[in-house]
MDAnalysis code that builds the backbone (N, CA, C; Angstrom):
import MDAnalysis as mda
import numpy as np

u = mda.Universe.empty(471, n_residues=157, atom_resindex=np.repeat(np.arange(157), 3), trajectory=True)
u.add_TopologyAttr("name", ["N", "CA", "C"] * 157)
u.add_TopologyAttr("resid", np.arange(1, 158))
u.add_TopologyAttr("resname", ["MET", "ASN", "LEU", "THR", "LEU", "SER", "LEU", "PHE", "PRO", "PHE", "GLY", "TRP", "GLN", "HIS", "TYR", "LEU", "LEU", "GLY", "GLY", "LEU", "LEU", "ILE", "GLY", "SER", "ALA", "VAL", "ALA", "LEU", "LEU", "PHE", "VAL", "PHE", "THR", "GLY", "LEU", "ILE", "GLY", "GLY", "MET", "SER", "THR", "VAL", "PHE", "SER", "SER", "THR", "TRP", "SER", "PHE", "VAL", "VAL", "GLN", "ARG", "PRO", "PHE", "PHE", "GLN", "GLN", "ALA", "ARG", "PHE", "THR", "ASP", "SER", "ARG", "GLY", "TRP", "ARG", "LEU", "VAL", "TYR", "ALA", "LEU", "GLY", "LEU", "ILE", "LEU", "GLY", "ALA", "LEU", "LEU", "TRP", "TRP", "LEU", "GLY", "PHE", "ALA", "ASP", "GLY", "ALA", "PRO", "GLN", "SER", "THR", "SER", "ILE", "PRO", "VAL", "TRP", "GLN", "LEU", "LEU", "ALA", "GLY", "GLY", "PHE", "LEU", "VAL", "GLY", "TYR", "GLY", "ALA", "ARG", "LEU", "GLY", "ASN", "GLY", "CYS", "THR", "SER", "GLY", "HIS", "GLY", "ILE", "CYS", "GLY", "LEU", "GLY", "SER", "LEU", "GLN", "TRP", "PRO", "SER", "LEU", "LEU", "ALA", "VAL", "LEU", "THR", "PHE", "MET", "GLY", "THR", "ALA", "PHE", "LEU", "THR", "ALA", "ASN", "ILE", "VAL", "ALA", "TRP", "TRP", "LEU", "ALA"])
u.atoms.positions = np.array([
    [-27.249, -2.477, -17.110],
    [-26.756, -3.860, -16.957],
    [-26.151, -4.344, -18.273],
    [-26.820, -4.070, -19.408],
    [-26.293, -4.531, -20.684],
    [-24.967, -3.850, -21.008],
    [-24.794, -2.581, -20.613],
    [-23.528, -1.898, -20.821],
    [-22.419, -2.571, -20.053],
    [-22.690, -2.945, -18.817],
    [-21.690, -3.623, -18.000],
    [-21.315, -4.955, -18.623],
    [-22.295, -5.694, -19.125],
    [-22.015, -6.970, -19.767],
    [-21.228, -6.836, -21.044],
    [-21.513, -5.734, -21.795],
    [-20.774, -5.526, -23.064],
    [-19.341, -5.080, -22.776],
    [-19.139, -4.299, -21.720],
    [-17.777, -3.845, -21.377],
    [-16.985, -4.940, -20.687],
    [-17.645, -5.754, -19.858],
    [-16.976, -6.791, -19.083],
    [-17.695, -8.145, -19.278],
    [-17.540, -8.758, -20.476],
    [-18.279, -9.994, -20.734],
    [-17.889, -11.167, -19.814],
    [-16.695, -11.102, -19.257],
    [-16.254, -12.188, -18.351],
    [-16.305, -11.761, -16.883],
    [-16.985, -10.657, -16.598],
    [-17.120, -10.165, -15.236],
    [-16.103, -9.085, -14.937],
    [-16.333, -8.324, -13.871],
    [-15.463, -7.226, -13.504],
    [-14.663, -7.530, -12.226],
    [-15.013, -8.593, -11.532],
    [-14.412, -8.851, -10.243],
    [-12.895, -9.063, -10.318],
    [-12.451, -9.817, -11.320],
    [-11.001, -10.057, -11.401],
    [-10.207, -8.796, -11.717],
    [-10.804, -7.832, -12.404],
    [-10.149, -6.552, -12.621],
    [-9.991, -5.811, -11.297],
    [-11.055, -5.803, -10.494],
    [-10.984, -5.161, -9.184],
    [-9.928, -5.825, -8.305],
    [-9.950, -7.134, -8.275],
    [-8.955, -7.874, -7.460],
    [-7.548, -7.556, -7.931],
    [-7.330, -7.563, -9.243],
    [-5.983, -7.254, -9.775],
    [-5.537, -5.867, -9.398],
    [-6.446, -4.882, -9.514],
    [-6.106, -3.529, -9.148],
    [-5.797, -3.384, -7.671],
    [-6.565, -4.065, -6.842],
    [-6.317, -4.022, -5.402],
    [-4.976, -4.677, -5.081],
    [-4.643, -5.778, -5.722],
    [-3.385, -6.421, -5.464],
    [-2.189, -5.565, -5.896],
    [-2.276, -4.979, -7.083],
    [-1.197, -4.128, -7.580],
    [-1.031, -2.912, -6.710],
    [-2.137, -2.244, -6.378],
    [-2.073, -1.060, -5.532],
    [-1.530, -1.390, -4.163],
    [-1.913, -2.509, -3.585],
    [-1.419, -2.899, -2.273],
    [0.068, -3.217, -2.339],
    [0.508, -3.918, -3.372],
    [1.912, -4.271, -3.474],
    [2.794, -3.036, -3.599],
    [2.372, -2.103, -4.440],
    [3.167, -0.874, -4.631],
    [3.188, -0.047, -3.326],
    [2.023, 0.005, -2.671],
    [1.938, 0.763, -1.414],
    [2.818, 0.123, -0.341],
    [2.776, -1.185, -0.214],
    [3.595, -1.866, 0.789],
    [5.078, -1.700, 0.488],
    [5.475, -1.782, -0.779],
    [6.855, -1.561, -1.138],
    [7.307, -0.172, -0.695],
    [6.483, 0.824, -0.955],
    [6.830, 2.185, -0.570],
    [6.840, 2.398, 0.948],
    [5.827, 1.863, 1.647],
    [5.714, 2.052, 3.070],
    [6.880, 1.372, 3.812],
    [7.223, 0.154, 3.395],
    [8.251, -0.581, 4.138],
    [9.695, -0.237, 3.717],
    [9.859, 0.207, 2.454],
    [11.234, 0.448, 1.985],
    [11.478, 1.900, 1.505],
    [10.417, 2.638, 1.213],
    [10.576, 3.972, 0.630],
    [10.893, 3.924, -0.860],
    [10.820, 2.721, -1.473],
    [11.159, 2.559, -2.889],
    [9.893, 2.693, -3.743],
    [10.052, 3.199, -4.945],
    [8.949, 3.332, -5.883],
    [9.116, 2.237, -6.933],
    [8.122, 1.416, -7.088],
    [8.227, 0.198, -7.909],
    [7.766, 0.386, -9.342],
    [8.327, 1.280, -10.118],
    [7.990, 1.395, -11.537],
    [8.729, 0.399, -12.377],
    [8.073, -0.152, -13.377],
    [8.705, -1.208, -14.184],
    [9.628, -0.704, -15.275],
    [9.469, 0.524, -15.730],
    [10.371, 1.025, -16.773],
    [11.802, 1.071, -16.269],
    [11.996, 1.470, -15.035],
    [13.331, 1.525, -14.457],
    [13.875, 0.105, -14.214],
    [12.960, -0.829, -13.923],
    [13.401, -2.233, -13.773],
    [14.029, -2.704, -15.081],
    [13.418, -2.370, -16.176],
    [13.940, -2.772, -17.480],
    [15.347, -2.190, -17.714],
    [15.505, -0.903, -17.485],
    [16.841, -0.272, -17.706],
    [17.871, -0.751, -16.708],
    [17.471, -0.918, -15.449],
    [18.457, -1.359, -14.480],
    [18.872, -2.815, -14.727],
    [18.016, -3.614, -15.230],
    [18.365, -5.014, -15.560],
    [19.373, -5.039, -16.711],
    [19.170, -4.168, -17.717],
    [20.108, -4.115, -18.822],
    [21.472, -3.644, -18.350],
    [21.525, -2.931, -17.215],
    [22.818, -2.416, -16.740],
    [23.764, -3.558, -16.336],
    [23.228, -4.749, -16.156],
    [24.094, -5.924, -15.882],
    [24.917, -6.296, -17.097],
    [24.388, -6.138, -18.299],
    [25.034, -6.657, -19.503],
    [25.482, -5.591, -20.505],
    [24.876, -4.409, -20.474],
    [25.233, -3.354, -21.445],
    [26.070, -2.313, -20.729],
    [27.262, -2.052, -21.250],
    [28.207, -1.149, -20.608],
    [28.105, 0.293, -21.120],
    [27.131, 0.606, -21.921],
    [26.967, 1.961, -22.448],
    [26.672, 2.903, -21.275],
    [27.125, 4.160, -21.368],
    [26.984, 5.111, -20.237],
    [25.530, 5.281, -19.757],
    [24.524, 5.235, -20.654],
    [23.156, 5.399, -20.215],
    [22.777, 4.347, -19.193],
    [23.098, 3.090, -19.451],
    [22.755, 1.991, -18.572],
    [23.598, 1.902, -17.304],
    [24.735, 2.599, -17.324],
    [25.622, 2.560, -16.167],
    [25.445, 3.757, -15.234],
    [24.345, 4.493, -15.372],
    [24.067, 5.566, -14.435],
    [23.804, 4.993, -13.039],
    [24.154, 5.754, -12.032],
    [24.010, 5.308, -10.648],
    [22.548, 4.958, -10.299],
    [21.590, 5.666, -10.919],
    [20.184, 5.370, -10.589],
    [19.784, 3.966, -11.088],
    [20.504, 3.425, -12.052],
    [20.226, 2.059, -12.497],
    [21.087, 1.027, -11.771],
    [22.396, 1.320, -11.663],
    [23.288, 0.307, -11.058],
    [23.088, 0.179, -9.548],
    [22.722, 1.279, -8.889],
    [22.544, 1.210, -7.427],
    [21.256, 0.481, -6.995],
    [20.298, 0.403, -7.936],
    [19.019, -0.174, -7.547],
    [18.688, -1.480, -8.291],
    [19.654, -1.972, -9.076],
    [19.315, -3.125, -9.907],
    [19.108, -4.427, -9.158],
    [19.677, -4.571, -7.990],
    [19.495, -5.790, -7.225],
    [18.050, -5.970, -6.772],
    [17.504, -4.971, -6.083],
    [16.109, -5.118, -5.616],
    [15.146, -5.069, -6.781],
    [15.470, -4.341, -7.862],
    [14.581, -4.255, -9.003],
    [14.494, -5.599, -9.732],
    [15.597, -6.322, -9.787],
    [15.599, -7.651, -10.407],
    [14.754, -8.605, -9.599],
    [14.836, -8.547, -8.290],
    [13.995, -9.385, -7.403],
    [12.532, -9.001, -7.590],
    [12.245, -7.716, -7.728],
    [10.886, -7.201, -7.971],
    [10.302, -7.789, -9.277],
    [11.112, -7.774, -10.318],
    [10.686, -8.325, -11.616],
    [10.472, -9.821, -11.516],
    [11.350, -10.534, -10.819],
    [11.180, -11.967, -10.653],
    [9.919, -12.296, -9.913],
    [9.544, -11.451, -8.956],
    [8.283, -11.637, -8.226],
    [7.097, -11.550, -9.151],
    [7.140, -10.595, -10.097],
    [6.051, -10.497, -11.077],
    [5.957, -11.742, -11.965],
    [7.113, -12.248, -12.373],
    [7.131, -13.442, -13.224],
    [6.626, -14.645, -12.420],
    [7.046, -14.763, -11.169],
    [6.547, -15.878, -10.342],
    [5.051, -15.748, -10.071],
    [4.564, -14.547, -9.885],
    [3.135, -14.335, -9.727],
    [2.336, -14.768, -10.949],
    [2.850, -14.454, -12.124],
    [2.207, -14.893, -13.372],
    [2.250, -16.413, -13.511],
    [3.372, -17.005, -13.098],
    [3.479, -18.456, -13.120],
    [2.485, -19.111, -12.179],
    [2.332, -18.564, -10.994],
    [1.352, -19.105, -10.019],
    [-0.054, -18.990, -10.582],
    [-0.393, -17.865, -11.201],
    [-1.720, -17.696, -11.808],
    [-1.909, -18.740, -12.879],
    [-0.911, -18.925, -13.718],
    [-1.020, -19.844, -14.859],
    [-1.221, -21.278, -14.353],
    [-0.469, -21.663, -13.325],
    [-0.604, -22.993, -12.786],
    [-1.906, -23.194, -11.975],
    [-2.317, -22.153, -11.238],
    [-3.471, -22.252, -10.368],
    [-4.805, -22.055, -11.081],
    [-4.853, -21.124, -12.006],
    [-6.142, -20.797, -12.636],
    [-6.275, -21.234, -14.081],
    [-5.167, -21.395, -14.773],
    [-5.233, -21.839, -16.168],
    [-4.845, -23.327, -16.256],
    [-4.573, -23.946, -15.115],
    [-4.230, -25.384, -15.073],
    [-3.015, -25.742, -15.946],
    [-2.132, -24.782, -16.180],
    [-0.934, -25.016, -16.965],
    [-1.218, -25.216, -18.437],
    [-2.433, -24.895, -18.875],
    [-2.767, -25.044, -20.309],
    [-2.067, -23.962, -21.119],
    [-1.641, -24.296, -22.293],
    [-0.946, -23.306, -23.144],
    [-1.870, -22.107, -23.411],
    [-1.319, -20.903, -23.323],
    [-2.073, -19.722, -23.585],
    [-1.641, -19.191, -24.961],
    [-2.587, -18.619, -25.685],
    [-2.270, -18.097, -27.029],
    [-3.067, -16.860, -27.304],
    [-2.712, -16.209, -28.373],
    [-3.428, -15.030, -28.805],
    [-3.545, -15.094, -30.332],
    [-4.528, -14.389, -30.852],
    [-4.701, -14.377, -32.324],
    [-4.003, -13.173, -32.942],
    [-3.325, -12.383, -32.120],
    [-2.618, -11.192, -32.634],
    [-1.315, -11.669, -33.269],
    [-1.045, -11.227, -34.478],
    [0.203, -11.633, -35.157],
    [1.459, -11.196, -34.442],
    [2.486, -11.951, -34.519],
    [3.738, -11.674, -33.838],
    [4.287, -10.304, -34.208],
    [4.210, -9.939, -35.483],
    [4.756, -8.642, -35.891],
    [4.043, -7.498, -35.163],
    [2.710, -7.641, -34.947],
    [2.010, -6.582, -34.232],
    [2.404, -6.530, -32.766],
    [2.632, -7.672, -32.168],
    [3.106, -7.705, -30.757],
    [4.452, -7.028, -30.654],
    [5.369, -7.320, -31.567],
    [6.701, -6.750, -31.545],
    [6.650, -5.221, -31.810],
    [5.816, -4.798, -32.787],
    [5.701, -3.383, -33.083],
    [5.092, -2.653, -31.890],
    [4.061, -3.229, -31.283],
    [3.434, -2.607, -30.116],
    [4.408, -2.519, -28.949],
    [5.184, -3.572, -28.709],
    [6.179, -3.555, -27.656],
    [7.232, -2.489, -27.893],
    [7.658, -2.329, -29.126],
    [8.651, -1.301, -29.442],
    [8.073, 0.077, -29.185],
    [6.842, 0.325, -29.646],
    [6.226, 1.645, -29.453],
    [5.977, 1.949, -27.966],
    [5.561, 0.960, -27.217],
    [5.326, 1.171, -25.785],
    [6.670, 1.434, -25.078],
    [7.701, 0.698, -25.426],
    [9.010, 0.914, -24.835],
    [9.556, 2.284, -25.173],
    [9.384, 2.707, -26.422],
    [9.860, 4.044, -26.827],
    [9.076, 5.108, -26.089],
    [7.775, 4.935, -25.972],
    [6.937, 5.916, -25.280],
    [7.270, 6.001, -23.806],
    [7.543, 4.845, -23.204],
    [7.918, 4.830, -21.781],
    [9.223, 5.552, -21.550],
    [10.169, 5.385, -22.449],
    [11.442, 6.087, -22.326],
    [11.234, 7.582, -22.533],
    [10.427, 7.940, -23.540],
    [10.150, 9.332, -23.887],
    [9.407, 10.017, -22.740],
    [8.463, 9.327, -22.139],
    [7.634, 9.891, -21.060],
    [8.239, 9.718, -19.666],
    [9.468, 9.211, -19.592],
    [10.132, 8.977, -18.339],
    [9.328, 8.056, -17.416],
    [8.728, 7.037, -17.994],
    [7.946, 6.057, -17.259],
    [6.779, 5.598, -18.096],
    [6.239, 4.458, -17.782],
    [5.113, 3.921, -18.544],
    [3.776, 4.439, -17.949],
    [2.714, 4.153, -18.689],
    [1.402, 4.627, -18.277],
    [1.028, 4.114, -16.898],
    [1.216, 2.839, -16.668],
    [0.839, 2.311, -15.358],
    [1.768, 2.800, -14.257],
    [3.025, 2.999, -14.548],
    [3.968, 3.551, -13.555],
    [3.560, 4.941, -13.113],
    [3.255, 5.791, -14.091],
    [2.802, 7.138, -13.745],
    [1.446, 7.092, -13.043],
    [0.560, 6.220, -13.509],
    [-0.781, 6.143, -12.950],
    [-0.831, 5.549, -11.543],
    [-0.076, 4.533, -11.306],
    [-0.103, 3.826, -10.013],
    [0.907, 4.442, -9.058],
    [2.158, 4.436, -9.438],
    [3.206, 4.920, -8.542],
    [3.319, 6.438, -8.480],
    [3.210, 7.080, -9.638],
    [3.348, 8.542, -9.679],
    [2.194, 9.253, -9.028],
    [0.967, 8.896, -9.389],
    [-0.174, 9.511, -8.756],
    [-0.277, 9.161, -7.306],
    [0.093, 7.919, -6.984],
    [0.039, 7.462, -5.573],
    [1.006, 8.253, -4.687],
    [2.093, 8.746, -5.251],
    [3.035, 9.531, -4.454],
    [2.891, 11.035, -4.747],
    [1.743, 11.388, -5.327],
    [1.344, 12.808, -5.546],
    [2.399, 13.573, -6.380],
    [2.891, 12.982, -7.446],
    [3.836, 13.641, -8.342],
    [3.113, 14.389, -9.433],
    [3.258, 15.727, -9.500],
    [2.594, 16.514, -10.492],
    [2.947, 16.133, -11.927],
    [4.224, 15.824, -12.257],
    [4.515, 15.394, -13.612],
    [3.748, 14.117, -13.993],
    [3.506, 13.242, -13.043],
    [2.739, 12.037, -13.351],
    [1.264, 12.371, -13.640],
    [0.730, 13.352, -12.901],
    [-0.649, 13.787, -13.188],
    [-0.753, 14.286, -14.624],
    [0.212, 15.145, -15.028],
    [0.224, 15.633, -16.408],
    [0.387, 14.515, -17.414],
    [1.254, 13.544, -17.091],
    [1.480, 12.414, -17.988],
    [0.208, 11.606, -18.131],
    [-0.463, 11.299, -17.015],
    [-1.697, 10.521, -17.084],
    [-2.783, 11.232, -17.815],
    [-2.923, 12.537, -17.600],
    [-3.940, 13.290, -18.346],
    [-3.618, 13.290, -19.835],
    [-2.365, 13.389, -20.188],
    [-1.953, 13.304, -21.598],
    [-2.240, 11.908, -22.170],
    [-1.893, 10.854, -21.459],
    [-2.146, 9.513, -21.925],
    [-3.660, 9.291, -22.154],
    [-4.459, 9.685, -21.152],
    [-5.889, 9.444, -21.252],
    [-6.533, 10.301, -22.361],
    [-6.139, 11.528, -22.462],
    [-6.669, 12.393, -23.541],
    [-6.317, 11.824, -24.927],
    [-5.070, 11.388, -25.072],
    [-4.654, 10.800, -26.345],
    [-5.417, 9.496, -26.612],
    [-5.617, 8.693, -25.584],
    [-6.362, 7.439, -25.772],
    [-7.808, 7.680, -26.159],
    [-8.481, 8.643, -25.509],
    [-9.849, 8.959, -25.860],
    [-9.933, 9.476, -27.288],
    [-9.054, 10.361, -27.656],
    [-9.041, 10.924, -28.987],
    [-8.798, 9.825, -30.021],
    [-7.779, 9.001, -29.793],
    [-7.483, 7.919, -30.732],
    [-8.644, 6.951, -30.866],
    [-9.249, 6.566, -29.746],
    [-10.393, 5.608, -29.806],
    [-11.527, 6.194, -30.597],
    [-11.815, 7.486, -30.439],
    [-12.915, 8.085, -31.208],
    [-12.592, 8.224, -32.686],
    [-11.336, 8.550, -32.998],
    [-10.937, 8.626, -34.407],
    [-11.029, 7.262, -35.069],
    [-10.564, 6.233, -34.393],
    [-10.579, 4.882, -34.938],
    [-12.041, 4.415, -35.098],
    [-12.883, 4.679, -34.093],
    [-14.303, 4.284, -34.175],
    [-14.984, 4.986, -35.364],
    [-14.675, 6.263, -35.564],
    [-15.248, 6.985, -36.674],
    [-14.742, 6.443, -38.009],
    [-13.426, 6.138, -38.040],
    [-12.817, 5.641, -39.271],
    [-13.350, 4.268, -39.657],
    [-13.560, 3.398, -38.654],
    [-14.062, 2.034, -38.944],
    [-15.544, 1.994, -39.226],
    [-16.273, 3.020, -38.866],
    [-17.751, 3.013, -39.010],
    [-18.158, 3.200, -40.464],
])
């Protein structure tokens, strides 16, 4: 019980609910449309509206950018509804410095491009559609995360 409280000091139920909602949304998108809802491609296809470089003008981005933009807007509206409904519209903040947020965002974006998708895209959409490259990617992500966490814990001790 103490381990559960130390890992989830604010409870675990909202994590379960979030996972069920995300999994259901991705599954419904695939079942009803046959489309795979990864966010890394949403980012690139959205840039295809304004950047004319050949990479962003590939058919895989330009042909799907309409529904992907609506998909991204749905995520933003969902966050807005949560903020208004559960946070009462109160300003949200973090103690993480802006430079660390920007550096982390850059590294995650670079990694998502390098890995042909982000960790959650491979984990939710890729594994859900039984893609072997996604299984290898998730195993690589998790192995690297475990190794890094243990090295950092040893270094900080």
